[in-house]
N, C-alpha and C positions, 0 to 999 in steps of 0.2 A: 298925077304928076308929083305931088308932095311925097306920097308913099314911095314912088320910084327913086326920088332923090335920097330918101332915108335908106332905102334898100341898097342903093349904090354904095353908100357909106359902109353898110354892113358887109357887102361883098368885098370891098377893098380891105376892110379891117380883118375879116376872117381869113382872107388870102395871106395877109402879112403874118397873122398869128400862126397859121399853118406852116409857113416857111420858117418862122422863128422856132417853132416846136421841132421841126426837122433839122434844125441847125444848118439850113440851106443858105443862110445869109451870113455875111461877115458880121462879127459881134458889134462893131461900131454902127453898121447899117441897120442891124436888127434893133438896136437901141433907138435910133432916130425914127425908124419906121414905126416902131411901137408907140413912141410919143406922138408921131403924126396921126396914127390911127386913133389914139385917145383924143387928140384934138378934133378930129372929124366927128367923133361921137359927141363931142360937146356942142356941135352944131345942130344936133337932132331936136332938142327942145325949141330952138329958134324956128326950125322948119315946121315943127308941129304948131307953133304959135301962128305962123303965117297961114296955115291951112284952116285954122279955126273959123274964119268967116265963111268958108265954103263947105265944111263938113263937120259932123259931130265927132267927139272924141272916140266914141264907140266904133263908128265906121272907119275913122282914120287909123285906129289901132289894128282893126281887122285887116284893112288893106295893107298897112305897113308890114304886118306879120306875114301875110300871104305873098306879097311881092318880094319881100326879103327871102322867104323860103325858096321861091322859084328862082330868083336871081342868084342867090348864094349856091343853090344846087347846080344851076347852069355853069357858073364859074368853076365850081368844084369838079364837074364832069369834063368841061371843055378845056379849062386852063390847067387845073391841078392834076388831071388824069385819074380822078377817083372813079369808082364804079358803084352802081346801085342796081339791084335786081329784086325779083320776087315781089313780096308784099311791099317793100319800101318803094319800088318803082310804081306800084299801084297808088301808094300814098302820095307820091309826087304828082302823078297825073290827077288825082282827086284834088290836090292843092291848086292845080291850074284851073280845074273846073270851078272850085270854090272862089278863086280870084275873079273869074268871069261873072259868076252869080252875084258876088258882092259889089261888083263895079257897075252893074247895069241898074237903071232906075226901075222902080216898081212896074210890073206888067199890068 
């Protein structure tokens, strides 16, 4: 849950940054959206702190990175219209498998 919240911030911020880089936003909106994205990033240490009673830093970091990769990729493909194929698609699928393996308790 904590990693999902942090990954959602990543997906929002990456989307804003992509639109700003494409000059797809009005300059005034791009400025405030970028400031907003930076403000959201400032929340991540707080979210990490809230997760500490439930999970180790190592596992939290792995989960955050994996969930972020999957969520940002999904947003990029579904919302921003980007494409991925070949070995990169295999990498995305392996990321999903890795997320599953890191989120289950020991067998």
